C-alpha positions as MATLAB code, in Angstrom:
seq = 'MRSIWNGNISFGLVSIPIKIYPATEDHSISFRQIHTRDGGRIRYRKVCELEDKPVESGEIGRAYEDADGALVPITDEDLAALPLPTTHTLEIEAFISAAEIDPLQMGDAYYLGTTGAAGAKPYTLLREALKRSEKVAIAKYAHRGRERLGMLRVVGDTIALHRLLWPDEVREPAGVAPKEKVTVKPAELDLADTLMETLGEVDLNDLHDDYHEALEELVAAKVSGATPTAEPGERPAGAQVVDLMAALKESVRSAKEARGEEAGEAAEGEAEEEEGVEGAEATVHELRGRKKAPAKKAAAKKAPAGEKKTAAKRSGAKAAEQEPAEKGAGKTAGTKKAATKKTAAKKTTAKKQTGKRTAS';
ca = [
       0.011   -0.010   -0.010;
       1.392    3.393   -1.008;
       1.398    6.217    1.522;
       0.062    9.636    0.526;
       1.445   11.757    3.392;
       4.445   11.553    5.708;
       4.763   13.434    8.960;
       4.310   13.206   12.720;
       1.483   13.055   15.218;
       2.015   15.711   17.842;
       0.533   14.413   21.133;
       1.624   17.058   23.634;
       5.389   16.630   23.793;
       5.179   13.167   22.316;
       5.970   12.915   18.626;
       4.929    9.900   16.606;
       6.360    9.452   13.101;
       3.599    8.241   10.789;
       2.536    7.629    7.217;
      -1.038    8.036    5.938;
      -2.535    5.328    3.715;
      -5.934    5.412    1.977;
      -8.388    3.240    3.942;
     -10.982    2.952    1.115;
     -11.050    2.306   -2.599;
     -13.569    2.799   -5.341;
     -14.579   -0.455   -7.078;
     -16.391    1.285   -9.922;
     -15.490    0.566  -13.549;
     -14.028    3.595  -15.293;
     -14.784    4.385  -18.912;
     -12.933    6.339  -21.584;
     -14.479    8.809  -23.934;
     -14.424    7.875  -27.608;
     -15.561    9.313  -30.906;
     -18.764    7.398  -31.683;
     -18.294    7.677  -35.413;
     -14.905    5.931  -35.647;
     -14.124    4.770  -32.101;
     -11.173    7.149  -31.734;
     -10.021    8.034  -28.220;
     -10.967   11.493  -26.925;
      -8.190   12.947  -24.758;
      -7.802   16.177  -22.811;
      -4.730   18.279  -23.343;
      -3.570   21.159  -21.209;
      -2.960   24.068  -23.563;
      -1.537   27.493  -22.840;
      -4.012   30.116  -24.031;
      -1.259   32.545  -25.027;
       0.849   30.122  -27.097;
      -2.008   27.778  -28.075;
       0.295   24.832  -27.474;
       0.146   21.813  -25.120;
       2.116   22.239  -21.874;
       3.980   19.527  -19.886;
       3.056   18.934  -16.274;
       6.386   20.209  -15.033;
       5.680   23.617  -16.535;
       2.312   24.052  -14.804;
       2.045   26.202  -11.667;
      -0.764   27.739   -9.708;
      -2.317   31.187   -9.473;
      -5.153   32.974   -7.718;
      -7.796   34.695   -9.865;
      -9.069   37.915   -8.296;
     -12.444   39.590   -8.824;
     -11.214   41.402  -11.959;
     -10.014   38.138  -13.558;
      -6.293   38.915  -13.050;
      -4.098   35.892  -12.203;
      -1.756   36.190   -9.195;
       0.953   33.468   -9.279;
       1.486   31.510   -6.045;
       4.692   29.530   -5.958;
       5.730   26.521   -3.827;
       8.177   28.794   -1.988;
       5.301   31.115   -1.109;
       3.375   28.225    0.442;
       6.386   26.834    2.259;
       6.941   30.222    3.897;
       3.510   30.237    5.507;
       3.619   30.090    9.356;
       1.659   26.862    9.366;
       2.711   24.417   12.150;
       0.689   21.607   10.604;
       2.708   21.464    7.364;
       4.232   18.087    8.293;
       2.531   17.539   11.599;
      -0.825   16.123   12.609;
      -1.491   18.322   15.624;
      -3.905   16.841   18.197;
      -6.056   19.656   19.570;
      -8.506   17.844   21.915;
     -10.266   14.624   22.803;
     -14.055   14.433   22.598;
     -16.913   11.953   22.316;
     -17.556   10.692   18.794;
     -21.246   11.555   19.316;
     -20.316   15.244   19.239;
     -19.261   15.065   15.597;
     -21.936   15.731   12.972;
     -21.870   12.868   10.404;
     -22.213   15.541    7.718;
     -18.651   16.565    8.477;
     -17.226   13.052    7.826;
     -15.046   12.765    4.779;
     -12.392   10.352    3.427;
     -10.865    7.761    5.710;
      -7.213    6.830    6.083;
      -5.038    4.436    8.114;
      -2.064    5.739   10.084;
       1.037    3.592   10.153;
       4.392    4.078   11.864;
       7.765    4.683   10.283;
      10.437    2.682   11.994;
      10.672    0.954   15.366;
      10.988    4.259   17.224;
       7.353    5.095   16.546;
       5.907    1.742   17.758;
       5.822    2.631   21.498;
       4.220    6.124   21.255;
       1.827    4.877   18.535;
       0.661    2.047   20.850;
       0.391    4.452   23.757;
      -1.938    6.752   21.844;
      -4.014    3.847   20.562;
      -4.533    2.345   24.039;
      -5.273    5.773   25.504;
      -8.000    6.305   22.894;
      -9.449    2.870   23.639;
      -9.538    3.374   27.398;
     -11.024    6.877   27.189;
     -13.625    5.755   24.568;
     -13.029    9.107   22.893;
     -11.661   10.334   19.563;
      -8.883   12.814   18.933;
      -9.446   15.994   16.954;
      -6.399   17.109   14.996;
      -5.320   19.633   12.405;
      -2.976   18.856    9.518;
      -1.974   20.275    6.100;
      -2.659   18.290    2.955;
      -2.907   19.236   -0.721;
      -2.335   22.944   -0.199;
      -4.683   23.568    2.697;
      -5.091   22.958    6.403;
      -7.621   20.275    7.241;
      -9.492   19.015   10.251;
      -9.360   15.320   11.180;
     -10.651   12.813   13.680;
      -8.494    9.937   15.002;
     -10.151    6.738   16.251;
      -9.116    3.146   16.872;
      -9.967    0.478   14.265;
      -8.735   -2.896   15.475;
      -5.020   -2.455   16.192;
      -4.736    0.571   13.935;
      -5.401    4.280   14.341;
      -7.621    5.653   11.579;
      -7.907    9.232   10.422;
     -11.200   10.594    9.125;
     -11.008   13.899    7.262;
     -13.597   16.317    8.654;
     -15.120   19.342    6.983;
     -14.785   22.550    8.934;
     -18.079   23.476   10.612;
     -18.589   26.457    8.291;
     -18.279   24.139    5.279;
     -21.511   22.350    6.162;
     -24.465   24.092    4.584;
     -27.689   24.756    6.408;
     -30.662   22.729    5.106;
     -32.789   25.833    4.665;
     -35.615   25.383    2.153;
     -34.940   21.664    1.632;
     -37.636   20.178    3.912;
     -41.243   20.018    2.592;
     -43.055   23.319    2.995;
     -46.494   21.705    3.091;
     -47.973   21.259    6.521;
     -48.953   17.620    7.000;
     -50.133   15.586   10.007;
     -48.888   12.081   10.590;
     -51.422    9.904   12.368;
     -50.348    7.644   15.276;
     -51.632    4.592   13.352;
     -49.352    5.513   10.428;
     -46.373    5.850   12.758;
     -47.210    2.483   14.315;
     -47.291    0.901   10.860;
     -43.981    2.534    9.980;
     -42.522    1.115   13.213;
     -43.884   -2.321   12.301;
     -42.324   -2.129    8.859;
     -38.972   -1.115   10.345;
     -39.053   -4.012   12.827;
     -40.187   -6.476   10.087;
     -37.313   -5.477    7.847;
     -35.053   -5.944   10.844;
     -31.282   -5.437   10.926;
     -28.690   -6.390    8.359;
     -25.011   -7.262    8.352;
     -23.405   -4.697    6.033;
     -20.965   -7.372    4.897;
     -23.888   -9.205    3.279;
     -24.671   -6.235    1.014;
     -23.013   -6.008   -2.378;
     -23.102   -3.843   -5.454;
     -25.528   -5.541   -7.878;
     -25.049   -2.897  -10.537;
     -21.270   -3.279  -10.470;
     -21.542   -7.034  -10.901;
     -23.982   -6.677  -13.798;
     -21.664   -4.129  -15.409;
     -18.668   -6.508  -15.069;
     -20.692   -9.240  -16.826;
     -21.598   -6.808  -19.589;
     -17.980   -5.774  -20.147;
     -16.810   -9.414  -20.103;
     -19.420  -10.323  -22.681;
     -18.373   -7.408  -24.901;
     -14.686   -8.332  -24.622;
     -15.376  -11.939  -25.610;
     -17.539  -10.834  -28.508;
     -20.672  -12.434  -27.080;
     -24.097  -10.765  -27.115;
     -25.161   -9.598  -23.608;
     -27.996  -11.728  -22.278;
     -28.915   -9.595  -19.340;
     -32.502   -8.403  -19.355;
     -33.100   -4.730  -18.850;
     -34.143   -3.819  -15.344;
     -37.533   -2.371  -14.559;
     -37.761    1.341  -15.022;
     -38.824    3.122  -11.849;
     -42.374    4.394  -12.044;
     -43.072    8.075  -11.709;
     -44.217    9.573   -8.482;
     -47.765    8.491   -7.690;
     -50.250    9.709   -5.141;
     -51.136    6.636   -3.060;
     -52.962    5.786    0.110;
     -50.186    5.946    2.678;
     -51.833    3.408    5.012;
     -52.380    0.988    2.178;
     -48.790    1.380    1.010;
     -47.486    0.723    4.516;
     -49.645   -2.378    4.927;
     -48.517   -3.721    1.554;
     -44.907   -3.028    2.539;
     -45.298   -4.928    5.787;
     -46.923   -7.847    3.966;
     -44.146   -7.935    1.336;
     -41.453   -7.732    4.004;
     -42.969  -10.641    5.896;
     -43.171  -12.745    2.750;
     -39.522  -11.932    2.000;
     -38.601  -13.134    5.481;
     -40.426  -16.432    4.836;
     -43.300  -15.870    7.227;
     -46.589  -17.551    6.507;
     -49.248  -15.738    4.527;
     -51.825  -16.431    7.258;
     -49.690  -14.621    9.757;
     -49.311  -11.655    7.431;
     -53.047  -11.583    6.795;
     -53.687  -11.684   10.509;
     -51.365   -8.715   10.999;
     -53.255   -6.793    8.303;
     -56.551   -7.545   10.039;
     -55.174   -6.277   13.325;
     -53.947   -3.137   11.500;
     -57.477   -2.588   10.076;
     -58.934   -2.726   13.583;
     -56.274   -0.263   14.764;
     -57.068    2.209   11.972;
     -60.854    2.062   12.214;
     -61.172    1.943   16.008;
     -61.616    5.084   18.063;
     -58.456    4.296   20.034;
     -56.494    2.776   17.190;
     -53.186    0.972   17.715;
     -51.369   -1.693   15.785;
     -48.737   -2.637   18.370;
     -49.851   -6.260   18.174;
     -47.709   -6.684   15.046;
     -44.532   -5.979   16.961;
     -44.820   -9.403   18.690;
     -45.558  -11.376   15.582;
     -45.029  -14.779   17.217;
     -47.210  -13.941   20.249;
     -50.009  -12.430   18.223;
     -51.951  -15.759   17.659;
     -51.935  -16.486   21.379;
     -53.253  -13.028   22.153;
     -55.967  -13.412   19.580;
     -56.995  -16.826   20.907;
     -57.184  -15.431   24.394;
     -59.289  -12.554   23.083;
     -61.736  -15.040   21.497;
     -62.031  -17.091   24.672;
     -62.788  -14.039   26.780;
     -66.078  -13.216   25.042;
     -67.204  -16.830   25.270;
     -66.509  -16.901   28.996;
     -68.325  -13.631   29.414;
     -71.325  -15.059   27.537;
     -71.452  -18.075   29.889;
     -71.188  -15.810   32.922;
     -73.903  -13.549   31.508;
     -76.097  -16.587   30.916;
     -75.613  -17.772   34.479;
     -76.381  -14.326   35.795;
     -79.495  -14.062   33.656;
     -80.661  -17.498   34.862;
     -80.063  -16.524   38.449;
     -81.993  -13.302   37.990;
     -84.822  -15.182   36.316;
     -84.914  -17.663   39.137;
     -85.037  -14.873   41.666;
     -87.748  -13.038   39.795;
     -90.049  -16.101   39.312;
     -90.651  -16.838   43.061;
     -91.039  -13.127   43.642;
     -93.757  -12.938   40.975;
     -95.509  -16.030   42.379;
     -95.308  -14.564   45.901;
     -96.646  -11.298   44.630;
     -99.578  -13.143   42.996;
    -100.451  -14.999   46.203;
    -100.295  -11.774   48.220;
    -102.632  -10.067   45.803;
    -105.126  -13.000   46.011;
    -105.023  -12.985   49.807;
    -105.680   -9.248   49.873;
    -108.700   -9.643   47.574;
    -110.170  -12.463   49.700;
    -109.766  -10.441   52.907;
    -111.516   -7.469   51.251;
    -114.469   -9.637   50.238;
    -114.835  -11.044   53.743;
    -114.772   -7.561   55.319;
    -117.443   -6.363   52.859;
    -119.644   -9.368   53.717;
    -119.332   -8.765   57.401;
    -120.286   -5.096   56.964;
    -123.366   -6.055   54.938;
    -124.517   -8.588   57.577;
    -123.992   -6.050   60.331;
    -126.154   -3.478   58.461;
    -128.984   -6.003   58.009;
    -128.976   -6.947   61.684;
    -129.033   -3.285   62.664;
    -132.020   -2.664   60.328;
    -133.985   -5.579   61.816;
    -133.441   -4.288   65.334;
    -134.626   -0.826   64.427;
    -137.774   -2.151   62.816;
    -138.723   -4.166   65.892;
];
């Protein structure tokens, strides 16, 4: 591996000689530009505008263009004379938590290696100190004609350097977010949560570049003179206005099928989602415990049956209580009527006897 920068890490009074190596590589296939009519190669040449002739790389320098368009030459000697302590030094400024760094600032990644046996001890010291503190180091260094900001962290047994953008180089996202005012329903959020959990996690090592592989097969077929057999992929459909709830439900169903879950289980989840959407207090949290959902549903079915039996028993008991009461009430009413008749008969007899006595 070829280094791209040589210098030292300045850790207080400790100096660590290092080399910087690229930590990543681009696996994309590069193409050349050609003339489509005859297949001739199209090349770019660096031409001096005054002489109208190609110029060799060794004759090319740098200049700053001012507002009027005038070019001000800047030589290597001018740059070397700048009072920049980070010209050949990676100066550690502070140690902070990695959570304090905005991911938008993250740039290219590099590995830091040592130069010679003298750098092994201080290199290991810095690495172990970073491990124990669970922090990252913030450093400044000069590379490619400018001072840069970097973050040092431990990767295995190696110290890695991530180039950081300066805070003022990160643009504000003004005007990017949707301007329309929308309301997201709790049921929609619950379905989104369900979809996220259904999709689950993934090992990034299992992901690969399908397009790159297809492109390699295409190039190999062209080189061998064969006709490419790959079928064209589906063209993405244009933006469509869809029912968000329906789209979420279909996404959950598709994700479950992709994970090999039974269709019945997926249909059951959709039914539970329907209840959550239509109910007054809608929730679809049941989908989060997919394996426990059938047991919950069975328990829910048993509960109404038990309640029906209890209700039937209560109704029977009430009916049993009411029947003797009605019979007792009937008997009481009959007794009262009989007593009333006897009293009336006694009064009539008493009146007759009183009348007879008066007549005599």
